[in-house]
N, CA, C and O atoms as a GROMACS GRO file, in nm:
protein
  568
    1MET      N    1   9.960   5.404   9.586
    1MET     CA    2  10.040   5.459   9.478
    1MET      C    3   9.981   5.413   9.346
    1MET      O    4   9.958   5.294   9.326
    2GLN      N    5   9.956   5.505   9.256
    2GLN     CA    6   9.892   5.469   9.131
    2GLN      C    7   9.995   5.432   9.025
    2GLN      O    8  10.113   5.465   9.035
    3LYS      N    9   9.947   5.365   8.924
    3LYS     CA   10  10.033   5.320   8.815
    3LYS      C   11  10.066   5.440   8.725
    3LYS      O   12   9.977   5.510   8.678
    4ARG      N   13  10.194   5.462   8.703
    4ARG     CA   14  10.235   5.576   8.623
    4ARG      C   15  10.225   5.548   8.474
    4ARG      O   16  10.167   5.627   8.400
    5SER      N   17  10.281   5.438   8.430
    5SER     CA   18  10.276   5.403   8.288
    5SER      C   19  10.306   5.255   8.272
    5SER      O   20  10.354   5.190   8.365
    6ASP      N   21  10.276   5.204   8.155
    6ASP     CA   22  10.307   5.065   8.127
    6ASP      C   23  10.457   5.046   8.111
    6ASP      O   24  10.528   5.136   8.066
    7LEU      N   25  10.504   4.929   8.149
    7LEU     CA   26  10.646   4.899   8.132
    7LEU      C   27  10.674   4.870   7.986
    7LEU      O   28  10.593   4.808   7.917
    8SER      N   29  10.788   4.913   7.939
    8SER     CA   30  10.826   4.882   7.802
    8SER      C   31  10.871   4.736   7.795
    8SER      O   32  10.901   4.673   7.896
    9ASP      N   33  10.873   4.684   7.672
    9ASP     CA   34  10.915   4.545   7.653
    9ASP      C   35  11.061   4.524   7.695
    9ASP      O   36  11.097   4.418   7.745
   10VAL      N   37  11.144   4.628   7.675
   10VAL     CA   38  11.286   4.618   7.713
   10VAL      C   39  11.297   4.607   7.865
   10VAL      O   40  11.374   4.526   7.916
   11LYS      N   41  11.221   4.689   7.935
   11LYS     CA   42  11.225   4.688   8.082
   11LYS      C   43  11.175   4.553   8.136
   11LYS      O   44  11.232   4.498   8.230
   12LYS      N   45  11.068   4.501   8.075
   12LYS     CA   46  11.018   4.370   8.116
   12LYS      C   47  11.122   4.261   8.092
   12LYS      O   48  11.142   4.173   8.176
   13GLY      N   49  11.190   4.269   7.977
   13GLY     CA   50  11.294   4.171   7.948
   13GLY      C   51  11.410   4.180   8.046
   13GLY      O   52  11.465   4.077   8.086
   14MET      N   53  11.446   4.302   8.085
   14MET     CA   54  11.552   4.320   8.184
   14MET      C   55  11.512   4.260   8.319
   14MET      O   56  11.593   4.195   8.384
   15ILE      N   57  11.387   4.282   8.360
   15ILE     CA   58  11.339   4.226   8.487
   15ILE      C   59  11.342   4.074   8.483
   15ILE      O   60  11.387   4.010   8.578
   16ILE      N   61  11.293   4.016   8.373
   16ILE     CA   62  11.288   3.870   8.362
   16ILE      C   63  11.430   3.811   8.361
   16ILE      O   64  11.458   3.713   8.429
   17GLY      N   65  11.518   3.875   8.281
   17GLY     CA   66  11.656   3.824   8.273
   17GLY      C   67  11.730   3.835   8.405
   17GLY      O   68  11.796   3.739   8.447
   18PHE      N   69  11.720   3.948   8.471
   18PHE     CA   70  11.791   3.967   8.598
   18PHE      C   71  11.734   3.875   8.705
   18PHE      O   72  11.809   3.819   8.786
   19ARG      N   73  11.602   3.860   8.706
   19ARG     CA   74  11.538   3.773   8.806
   19ARG      C   75  11.576   3.627   8.782
   19ARG      O   76  11.598   3.552   8.877
   20ALA      N   77  11.584   3.586   8.656
   20ALA     CA   78  11.623   3.448   8.625
   20ALA      C   79  11.769   3.423   8.658
   20ALA      O   80  11.805   3.313   8.701
   21LYS      N   81  11.855   3.524   8.639
   21LYS     CA   82  11.997   3.508   8.665
   21LYS      C   83  12.030   3.516   8.814
   21LYS      O   84  12.097   3.428   8.867
   22VAL      N   85  11.984   3.621   8.881
   22VAL     CA   86  12.017   3.643   9.021
   22VAL      C   87  11.923   3.566   9.112
   22VAL      O   88  11.969   3.500   9.206
   23GLY      N   89  11.793   3.573   9.086
   23GLY     CA   90  11.698   3.496   9.163
   23GLY      C   91  11.632   3.570   9.276
   23GLY      O   92  11.533   3.520   9.331
   24SER      N   93  11.680   3.687   9.315
   24SER     CA   94  11.623   3.760   9.427
   24SER      C   95  11.529   3.868   9.377
   24SER      O   96  11.562   3.944   9.286
   25ILE      N   97  11.412   3.875   9.438
   25ILE     CA   98  11.314   3.976   9.400
   25ILE      C   99  11.363   4.115   9.440
   25ILE      O  100  11.353   4.210   9.362
   26SER      N  101  11.416   4.127   9.560
   26SER     CA  102  11.461   4.258   9.608
   26SER      C  103  11.576   4.312   9.525
   26SER      O  104  11.575   4.430   9.490
   27GLU      N  105  11.674   4.229   9.493
   27GLU     CA  106  11.787   4.276   9.412
   27GLU      C  107  11.742   4.316   9.273
   27GLU      O  108  11.791   4.414   9.218
   28THR      N  109  11.649   4.242   9.217
   28THR     CA  110  11.596   4.278   9.085
   28THR      C  111  11.523   4.411   9.091
   28THR      O  112  11.539   4.494   9.002
   29ALA      N  113  11.444   4.433   9.196
   29ALA     CA  114  11.371   4.558   9.211
   29ALA      C  115  11.467   4.675   9.229
   29ALA      O  116  11.445   4.782   9.171
   30ASN      N  117  11.573   4.657   9.307
   30ASN     CA  118  11.672   4.764   9.324
   30ASN      C  119  11.747   4.792   9.195
   30ASN      O  120  11.774   4.908   9.163
   31PHE      N  121  11.780   4.688   9.121
   31PHE     CA  122  11.854   4.704   8.996
   31PHE      C  123  11.771   4.778   8.891
   31PHE      O  124  11.823   4.864   8.820
   32GLU      N  125  11.644   4.746   8.882
   32GLU     CA  126  11.558   4.806   8.780
   32GLU      C  127  11.487   4.932   8.828
   32GLU      O  128  11.418   4.998   8.750
   33ASN      N  129  11.503   4.966   8.956
   33ASN     CA  130  11.440   5.084   9.015
   33ASN      C  131  11.288   5.079   9.000
   33ASN      O  132  11.224   5.172   8.950
   34CYS      N  133  11.231   4.967   9.045
   34CYS     CA  134  11.086   4.950   9.045
   34CYS      C  135  11.047   4.876   9.172
   34CYS      O  136  11.133   4.836   9.249
   35SER      N  137  10.919   4.859   9.194
   35SER     CA  138  10.873   4.796   9.317
   35SER      C  139  10.888   4.644   9.308
   35SER      O  140  10.900   4.586   9.200
   36ARG      N  141  10.886   4.581   9.425
   36ARG     CA  142  10.895   4.435   9.432
   36ARG      C  143  10.770   4.372   9.369
   36ARG      O  144  10.778   4.266   9.305
   37ALA      N  145  10.655   4.437   9.387
   37ALA     CA  146  10.531   4.385   9.331
   37ALA      C  147  10.536   4.382   9.178
   37ALA      O  148  10.485   4.290   9.115
   38THR      N  149  10.600   4.483   9.120
   38THR     CA  150  10.616   4.487   8.974
   38THR      C  151  10.700   4.370   8.927
   38THR      O  152  10.668   4.306   8.827
   39VAL      N  153  10.809   4.344   8.999
   39VAL     CA  154  10.897   4.232   8.962
   39VAL      C  155  10.820   4.100   8.968
   39VAL      O  156  10.830   4.017   8.878
   40VAL      N  157  10.744   4.083   9.075
   40VAL     CA  158  10.669   3.958   9.092
   40VAL      C  159  10.567   3.942   8.981
   40VAL      O  160  10.554   3.834   8.923
   41LYS      N  161  10.493   4.050   8.951
   41LYS     CA  162  10.388   4.042   8.848
   41LYS      C  163  10.445   4.013   8.710
   41LYS      O  164  10.392   3.930   8.637
   42VAL      N  165  10.554   4.083   8.674
   42VAL     CA  166  10.613   4.063   8.542
   42VAL      C  167  10.671   3.922   8.529
   42VAL      O  168  10.652   3.857   8.426
   43TYR      N  169  10.740   3.876   8.631
   43TYR     CA  170  10.801   3.744   8.624
   43TYR      C  171  10.694   3.634   8.621
   43TYR      O  172  10.708   3.536   8.547
   44ARG      N  173  10.589   3.650   8.701
   44ARG     CA  174  10.481   3.551   8.701
   44ARG      C  175  10.408   3.548   8.566
   44ARG      O  176  10.373   3.441   8.516
   45ALA      N  177  10.386   3.666   8.508
   45ALA     CA  178  10.322   3.672   8.377
   45ALA      C  179  10.409   3.605   8.272
   45ALA      O  180  10.357   3.539   8.181
   46TRP      N  181  10.540   3.622   8.283
   46TRP     CA  182  10.631   3.557   8.188
   46TRP      C  183  10.628   3.405   8.206
   46TRP      O  184  10.633   3.331   8.108
   47GLN      N  185  10.622   3.358   8.330
   47GLN     CA  186  10.619   3.214   8.356
   47GLN      C  187  10.495   3.150   8.294
   47GLN      O  188  10.503   3.040   8.238
   48TYR      N  189  10.381   3.216   8.306
   48TYR     CA  190  10.256   3.159   8.255
   48TYR      C  191  10.224   3.203   8.113
   48TYR      O  192  10.119   3.165   8.059
   49GLY      N  193  10.311   3.281   8.052
   49GLY     CA  194  10.293   3.318   7.912
   49GLY      C  195  10.183   3.419   7.887
   49GLY      O  196  10.119   3.415   7.782
   50THR      N  197  10.159   3.508   7.982
   50THR     CA  198  10.052   3.606   7.966
   50THR      C  199  10.103   3.749   7.968
   50THR      O  200  10.032   3.839   8.012
   51ILE      N  201  10.225   3.771   7.921
   51ILE     CA  202  10.279   3.907   7.922
   51ILE      C  203  10.210   3.989   7.815
   51ILE      O  204  10.206   3.951   7.698
   52GLN      N  205  10.156   4.103   7.857
   52GLN     CA  206  10.097   4.198   7.766
   52GLN      C  207  10.076   4.328   7.842
   52GLN      O  208  10.065   4.329   7.964
   53ASN      N  209  10.070   4.437   7.769
   53ASN     CA  210  10.042   4.565   7.834
   53ASN      C  211   9.894   4.573   7.865
   53ASN      O  212   9.811   4.542   7.780
   54GLN      N  213   9.862   4.613   7.987
   54GLN     CA  214   9.724   4.611   8.034
   54GLN      C  215   9.640   4.724   7.975
   54GLN      O  216   9.518   4.710   7.962
   55ARG      N  217   9.701   4.835   7.940
   55ARG     CA  218   9.623   4.951   7.898
   55ARG      C  219   9.594   4.954   7.749
   55ARG      O  220   9.526   5.045   7.703
   56ARG      N  221   9.642   4.861   7.675
   56ARG     CA  222   9.617   4.863   7.532
   56ARG      C  223   9.474   4.823   7.503
   56ARG      O  224   9.413   4.750   7.582
   57GLY      N  225   9.420   4.870   7.392
   57GLY     CA  226   9.286   4.833   7.353
   57GLY      C  227   9.178   4.920   7.414
   57GLY      O  228   9.060   4.884   7.409
   58THR      N  229   9.215   5.033   7.471
   58THR     CA  230   9.114   5.121   7.529
   58THR      C  231   9.107   5.252   7.451
   58THR      O  232   9.074   5.355   7.508
   59CYS      N  233   9.136   5.249   7.323
   59CYS     CA  234   9.132   5.371   7.245
   59CYS      C  235   8.989   5.397   7.198
   59CYS      O  236   8.906   5.306   7.195
   60GLY      N  237   8.963   5.518   7.161
   60GLY     CA  238   8.832   5.555   7.110
   60GLY      C  239   8.737   5.596   7.221
   60GLY      O  240   8.770   5.591   7.339
   61ALA      N  241   8.619   5.637   7.178
   61ALA     CA  242   8.517   5.682   7.273
   61ALA      C  243   8.456   5.562   7.345
   61ALA      O  244   8.453   5.452   7.289
   62PRO      N  245   8.409   5.579   7.467
   62PRO     CA  246   8.343   5.468   7.536
   62PRO      C  247   8.212   5.433   7.467
   62PRO      O  248   8.149   5.518   7.404
   63ARG      N  249   8.173   5.309   7.478
   63ARG     CA  250   8.052   5.263   7.410
   63ARG      C  251   7.928   5.327   7.471
   63ARG      O  252   7.920   5.347   7.592
   64ALA      N  253   7.832   5.357   7.386
   64ALA     CA  254   7.708   5.418   7.432
   64ALA      C  255   7.623   5.318   7.509
   64ALA      O  256   7.553   5.354   7.603
   65ILE      N  257   7.630   5.190   7.469
   65ILE     CA  258   7.557   5.084   7.538
   65ILE      C  259   7.660   4.994   7.605
   65ILE      O  260   7.733   4.922   7.537
   66ASP      N  261   7.666   4.998   7.738
   66ASP     CA  262   7.763   4.919   7.812
   66ASP      C  263   7.707   4.778   7.836
   66ASP      O  264   7.604   4.741   7.779
   67ASP      N  265   7.774   4.701   7.922
   67ASP     CA  266   7.731   4.564   7.949
   67ASP      C  267   7.590   4.559   8.007
   67ASP      O  268   7.510   4.473   7.971
   68ARG      N  269   7.562   4.651   8.097
   68ARG     CA  270   7.429   4.653   8.157
   68ARG      C  271   7.322   4.686   8.053
   68ARG      O  272   7.214   4.628   8.053
   69GLY      N  273   7.354   4.778   7.963
   69GLY     CA  274   7.263   4.813   7.855
   69GLY      C  275   7.242   4.698   7.760
   69GLY      O  276   7.131   4.678   7.709
   70GLU      N  277   7.348   4.620   7.735
   70GLU     CA  278   7.334   4.502   7.648
   70GLU      C  279   7.240   4.400   7.710
   70GLU      O  280   7.158   4.340   7.640
   71ARG      N  281   7.252   4.381   7.842
   71ARG     CA  282   7.161   4.286   7.908
   71ARG      C  283   7.017   4.335   7.898
   71ARG      O  284   6.925   4.256   7.877
   72ARG      N  285   6.998   4.465   7.914
   72ARG     CA  286   6.862   4.522   7.902
   72ARG      C  287   6.808   4.504   7.761
   72ARG      O  288   6.691   4.470   7.742
   73LEU      N  289   6.894   4.528   7.662
   73LEU     CA  290   6.853   4.511   7.523
   73LEU      C  291   6.818   4.366   7.494
   73LEU      O  292   6.722   4.338   7.422
   74ARG      N  293   6.896   4.273   7.549
   74ARG     CA  294   6.868   4.131   7.528
   74ARG      C  295   6.732   4.093   7.588
   74ARG      O  296   6.658   4.013   7.531
   75ARG      N  297   6.700   4.151   7.705
   75ARG     CA  298   6.569   4.125   7.766
   75ARG      C  299   6.456   4.180   7.678
   75ARG      O  300   6.352   4.116   7.663
   76CYS      N  301   6.477   4.298   7.620
   76CYS     CA  302   6.375   4.356   7.532
   76CYS      C  303   6.352   4.269   7.409
   76CYS      O  304   6.239   4.250   7.365
   77VAL      N  305   6.460   4.215   7.354
   77VAL     CA  306   6.449   4.130   7.236
   77VAL      C  307   6.377   4.000   7.271
   77VAL      O  308   6.294   3.953   7.194
   78ARG      N  309   6.410   3.942   7.387
   78ARG     CA  310   6.343   3.817   7.426
   78ARG      C  311   6.196   3.838   7.455
   78ARG      O  312   6.115   3.748   7.433
   79ALA      N  313   6.160   3.957   7.505
   79ALA     CA  314   6.020   3.985   7.535
   79ALA      C  315   5.938   3.994   7.406
   79ALA      O  316   5.824   3.949   7.402
   80ASN      N  317   5.995   4.053   7.302
   80ASN     CA  318   5.924   4.069   7.176
   80ASN      C  319   6.019   4.035   7.062
   80ASN      O  320   6.098   4.119   7.019
   81ARG      N  321   6.012   3.912   7.014
   81ARG     CA  322   6.106   3.866   6.912
   81ARG      C  323   6.085   3.936   6.777
   81ARG      O  324   6.177   3.942   6.696
   82ARG      N  325   5.964   3.988   6.754
   82ARG     CA  326   5.934   4.050   6.625
   82ARG      C  327   5.951   4.201   6.626
   82ARG      O  328   5.912   4.268   6.531
   83ALA      N  329   6.008   4.255   6.731
   83ALA     CA  330   6.025   4.401   6.741
   83ALA      C  331   6.129   4.449   6.641
   83ALA      O  332   6.230   4.382   6.618
   84THR      N  333   6.104   4.564   6.582
   84THR     CA  334   6.199   4.623   6.489
   84THR      C  335   6.307   4.698   6.567
   84THR      O  336   6.296   4.716   6.688
   85VAL      N  337   6.409   4.739   6.497
   85VAL     CA  338   6.518   4.813   6.561
   85VAL      C  339   6.467   4.946   6.616
   85VAL      O  340   6.509   4.989   6.724
   86GLU      N  341   6.375   5.010   6.545
   86GLU     CA  342   6.320   5.138   6.593
   86GLU      C  343   6.240   5.117   6.722
   86GLU      O  344   6.248   5.198   6.813
   87GLN      N  345   6.164   5.008   6.728
   87GLN     CA  346   6.088   4.979   6.851
   87GLN      C  347   6.182   4.950   6.967
   87GLN      O  348   6.159   4.996   7.079
   88LEU      N  349   6.289   4.874   6.941
   88LEU     CA  350   6.386   4.844   7.046
   88LEU      C  351   6.458   4.971   7.091
   88LEU      O  352   6.487   4.988   7.210
   89THR      N  353   6.487   5.061   6.996
   89THR     CA  354   6.551   5.188   7.031
   89THR      C  355   6.460   5.271   7.120
   89THR      O  356   6.506   5.333   7.216
   90ALA      N  357   6.331   5.272   7.088
   90ALA     CA  358   6.236   5.348   7.171
   90ALA      C  359   6.229   5.289   7.312
   90ALA      O  360   6.220   5.364   7.409
   91GLN      N  361   6.234   5.157   7.323
   91GLN     CA  362   6.233   5.094   7.455
   91GLN      C  363   6.361   5.126   7.532
   91GLN      O  364   6.356   5.149   7.653
   92MET      N  365   6.474   5.127   7.464
   92MET     CA  366   6.601   5.156   7.530
   92MET      C  367   6.606   5.302   7.577
   92MET      O  368   6.661   5.331   7.683
   93ASN      N  369   6.548   5.393   7.499
   93ASN     CA  370   6.553   5.535   7.533
   93ASN      C  371   6.448   5.573   7.636
   93ASN      O  372   6.453   5.682   7.693
   94GLN      N  373   6.352   5.485   7.659
   94GLN     CA  374   6.244   5.515   7.753
   94GLN      C  375   6.300   5.514   7.896
   94GLN      O  376   6.343   5.410   7.946
   95GLY      N  377   6.298   5.627   7.960
   95GLY     CA  378   6.346   5.638   8.097
   95GLY      C  379   6.497   5.638   8.111
   95GLY      O  380   6.548   5.629   8.223
   96ALA      N  381   6.572   5.650   8.001
   96ALA     CA  382   6.718   5.652   8.006
   96ALA      C  383   6.768   5.795   8.014
   96ALA      O  384   6.705   5.887   7.961
   97THR      N  385   6.881   5.813   8.078
   97THR     CA  386   6.939   5.947   8.088
   97THR      C  387   7.010   5.985   7.959
   97THR      O  388   7.012   6.102   7.920
   98LYS      N  389   7.068   5.886   7.892
   98LYS     CA  390   7.139   5.912   7.767
   98LYS      C  391   7.072   5.833   7.656
   98LYS      O  392   7.064   5.710   7.663
   99SER      N  393   7.023   5.901   7.554
   99SER     CA  394   6.954   5.832   7.445
   99SER      C  395   7.055   5.778   7.344
   99SER      O  396   7.163   5.834   7.325
  100VAL      N  397   7.017   5.668   7.280
  100VAL     CA  398   7.102   5.606   7.180
  100VAL      C  399   7.027   5.603   7.047
  100VAL      O  400   6.904   5.608   7.044
  101SER      N  401   7.102   5.597   6.939
  101SER     CA  402   7.040   5.596   6.806
  101SER      C  403   7.007   5.454   6.764
  101SER      O  404   7.052   5.357   6.824
  102SER      N  405   6.927   5.444   6.660
  102SER     CA  406   6.889   5.312   6.610
  102SER      C  407   7.010   5.242   6.548
  102SER      O  408   7.018   5.119   6.550
  103THR      N  409   7.104   5.319   6.493
  103THR     CA  410   7.226   5.259   6.438
  103THR      C  411   7.308   5.195   6.548
  103THR      O  412   7.364   5.087   6.529
  104THR      N  413   7.316   5.260   6.663
  104THR     CA  414   7.390   5.204   6.776
  104THR      C  415   7.324   5.075   6.824
  104THR      O  416   7.393   4.978   6.855
  105VAL      N  417   7.191   5.074   6.831
  105VAL     CA  418   7.119   4.954   6.873
  105VAL      C  419   7.142   4.842   6.773
  105VAL      O  420   7.166   4.727   6.812
  106GLN      N  421   7.136   4.873   6.643
  106GLN     CA  422   7.159   4.772   6.540
  106GLN      C  423   7.301   4.714   6.551
  106GLN      O  424   7.319   4.593   6.542
  107ARG      N  425   7.400   4.801   6.571
  107ARG     CA  426   7.539   4.757   6.583
  107ARG      C  427   7.557   4.669   6.707
  107ARG      O  428   7.630   4.570   6.704
  108THR      N  429   7.491   4.706   6.816
  108THR     CA  430   7.500   4.628   6.939
  108THR      C  431   7.436   4.492   6.922
  108THR      O  432   7.490   4.392   6.970
  109LEU      N  433   7.322   4.486   6.854
  109LEU     CA  434   7.256   4.358   6.828
  109LEU      C  435   7.345   4.267   6.745
  109LEU      O  436   7.354   4.147   6.770
  110LEU      N  437   7.411   4.324   6.645
  110LEU     CA  438   7.502   4.244   6.562
  110LEU      C  439   7.621   4.194   6.644
  110LEU      O  440   7.664   4.080   6.627
  111ARG      N  441   7.674   4.279   6.733
  111ARG     CA  442   7.787   4.238   6.816
  111ARG      C  443   7.746   4.128   6.914
  111ARG      O  444   7.827   4.042   6.949
  112MET      N  445   7.619   4.131   6.958
  112MET     CA  446   7.569   4.028   7.049
  112MET      C  447   7.535   3.899   6.976
  112MET      O  448   7.507   3.797   7.040
  113GLY      N  449   7.538   3.902   6.843
  113GLY     CA  450   7.510   3.781   6.766
  113GLY      C  451   7.363   3.763   6.732
  113GLY      O  452   7.321   3.654   6.693
  114LEU      N  453   7.283   3.869   6.745
  114LEU     CA  454   7.141   3.860   6.712
  114LEU      C  455   7.119   3.917   6.573
  114LEU      O  456   7.125   4.039   6.553
  115ARG      N  457   7.094   3.831   6.478
  115ARG     CA  458   7.073   3.872   6.340
  115ARG      C  459   6.924   3.874   6.310
  115ARG      O  460   6.847   3.798   6.369
  116SER      N  461   6.883   3.959   6.218
  116SER     CA  462   6.742   3.967   6.181
  116SER      C  463   6.709   3.857   6.082
  116SER      O  464   6.790   3.820   5.997
  117ARG      N  465   6.589   3.805   6.095
  117ARG     CA  466   6.541   3.701   6.005
  117ARG      C  467   6.403   3.741   5.955
  117ARG      O  468   6.331   3.813   6.023
  118ARG      N  469   6.368   3.694   5.838
  118ARG     CA  470   6.239   3.723   5.781
  118ARG      C  471   6.154   3.596   5.788
  118ARG      O  472   6.203   3.487   5.761
  119LEU      N  473   6.027   3.613   5.826
  119LEU     CA  474   5.938   3.498   5.833
  119LEU      C  475   5.908   3.447   5.693
  119LEU      O  476   5.889   3.525   5.600
  120VAL      N  477   5.903   3.316   5.679
  120VAL     CA  478   5.875   3.255   5.551
  120VAL      C  479   5.734   3.197   5.557
  120VAL      O  480   5.702   3.118   5.645
  121ASN      N  481   5.650   3.237   5.462
  121ASN     CA  482   5.514   3.186   5.456
  121ASN      C  483   5.509   3.068   5.359
  121ASN      O  484   5.457   3.080   5.248
  122ALA      N  485   5.562   2.958   5.400
  122ALA     CA  486   5.562   2.837   5.319
  122ALA      C  487   5.540   2.719   5.412
  122ALA      O  488   5.580   2.724   5.529
  123PRO      N  489   5.478   2.614   5.363
  123PRO     CA  490   5.456   2.498   5.450
  123PRO      C  491   5.587   2.429   5.485
  123PRO      O  492   5.679   2.421   5.403
  124MET      N  493   5.595   2.380   5.606
  124MET     CA  494   5.712   2.304   5.648
  124MET      C  495   5.704   2.165   5.585
  124MET      O  496   5.614   2.088   5.617
  125LEU      N  497   5.795   2.135   5.498
  125LEU     CA  498   5.792   2.008   5.426
  125LEU      C  499   5.900   1.914   5.478
  125LEU      O  500   6.019   1.948   5.479
  126THR      N  501   5.857   1.797   5.522
  126THR     CA  502   5.952   1.693   5.556
  126THR      C  503   5.983   1.613   5.430
  126THR      O  504   5.923   1.638   5.325
  127ALA      N  505   6.073   1.520   5.440
  127ALA     CA  506   6.110   1.438   5.324
  127ALA      C  507   5.990   1.356   5.277
  127ALA      O  508   5.970   1.337   5.157
  128VAL      N  509   5.911   1.306   5.372
  128VAL     CA  510   5.795   1.223   5.336
  128VAL      C  511   5.690   1.308   5.264
  128VAL      O  512   5.635   1.267   5.162
  129LYS      N  513   5.662   1.428   5.319
  129LYS     CA  514   5.564   1.516   5.255
  129LYS      C  515   5.609   1.559   5.117
  129LYS      O  516   5.528   1.569   5.025
  130ARG      N  517   5.739   1.584   5.101
  130ARG     CA  518   5.792   1.623   4.971
  130ARG      C  519   5.771   1.512   4.868
  130ARG      O  520   5.730   1.537   4.754
  131ARG      N  521   5.800   1.391   4.910
  131ARG     CA  522   5.783   1.277   4.819
  131ARG      C  523   5.635   1.259   4.781
  131ARG      O  524   5.605   1.235   4.664
  132ARG      N  525   5.544   1.271   4.878
  132ARG     CA  526   5.401   1.256   4.850
  132ARG      C  527   5.348   1.366   4.759
  132ARG      O  528   5.266   1.340   4.672
  133ARG      N  529   5.395   1.490   4.779
  133ARG     CA  530   5.354   1.600   4.692
  133ARG      C  531   5.401   1.578   4.550
  133ARG      O  532   5.328   1.605   4.455
  134LEU      N  533   5.523   1.528   4.535
  134LEU     CA  534   5.575   1.500   4.401
  134LEU      C  535   5.496   1.389   4.333
  134LEU      O  536   5.466   1.397   4.214
  135GLU      N  537   5.463   1.285   4.410
  135GLU     CA  538   5.381   1.176   4.353
  135GLU      C  539   5.244   1.228   4.310
  135GLU      O  540   5.195   1.192   4.203
  136PHE      N  541   5.182   1.314   4.394
  136PHE     CA  542   5.053   1.372   4.361
  136PHE      C  543   5.063   1.457   4.235
  136PHE      O  544   4.977   1.447   4.146
  137ALA      N  545   5.167   1.540   4.226
  137ALA     CA  546   5.184   1.626   4.109
  137ALA      C  547   5.206   1.545   3.984
  137ALA      O  548   5.152   1.579   3.878
  138ARG      N  549   5.283   1.438   3.993
  138ARG     CA  550   5.306   1.352   3.876
  138ARG      C  551   5.178   1.279   3.834
  138ARG      O  552   5.150   1.262   3.715
  139GLN      N  553   5.100   1.237   3.935
  139GLN     CA  554   4.978   1.162   3.905
  139GLN      C  555   4.876   1.249   3.835
  139GLN      O  556   4.809   1.203   3.742
  140TYR      N  557   4.862   1.377   3.877
  140TYR     CA  558   4.761   1.465   3.820
  140TYR      C  559   4.823   1.571   3.731
  140TYR      O  560   4.772   1.683   3.721
  141ARG      N  561   4.932   1.537   3.667
  141ARG     CA  562   5.004   1.632   3.582
  141ARG      C  563   4.918   1.673   3.461
  141ARG      O  564   4.916   1.791   3.424
  142ASN      N  565   4.849   1.579   3.401
  142ASN     CA  566   4.774   1.607   3.278
  142ASN      C  567   4.627   1.630   3.311
  142ASN      O  568   4.547   1.655   3.221
   0.00000   0.00000   0.00000
């Protein structure tokens, strides 16, 4: 038997209240005109503080890059750290049934926490090297 719809908050409250007052799962199910499994699930969720509607948060179109696609994208990024978004998009679309845009790849990378960085062409200076460079500059200033 499939799930018809989510229970309203009022119905959940009635199940919890009746179950707490009477104590019998069967009587609560008969009173609320629902299955025993529903009574057990709602009451257990209330006991552990995890009551919420299960179907919420599924609005909008499905994502073009699912979990498996994200793992594939992460492998592509690890293989070539200097690849651009366009190069990664070409790799993702290679051999795929559904092509994705570079904007989608960029958005997915941001959601995965992979931010772009620019290489800096400057010497790595420690505190000691900084101090020595300053001493050298002061010594040969004139």
